C-alpha positions, 0 to 999 in steps of 0.5 A: 329285295322286295317288300310290301311296306317300305316305310316299315323296312326303313324304321326296322333298319334305322333301329339297327343303325344300318348305314344308308345310302338312300334312307327315305323311300325314293320314287323310281319307275316301278315304285319306291326304293331305299338302299343301304350297305351291308357289313361288308360294304355291299349296297343292297336295296329294298323295292316296293312295287306300286299298283300290283 
């Protein structure tokens, strides 16, 4: 999933006690990402592109 403000998404998810895999925005080639588990155990990610 894409987001324009990954830090806002982290705060939103932490307030809802989401089970994070990576809870701090981490650099990757296209920008920054976080990952977390949904209630069924699937790993989902948010990605914020840089320089778009």
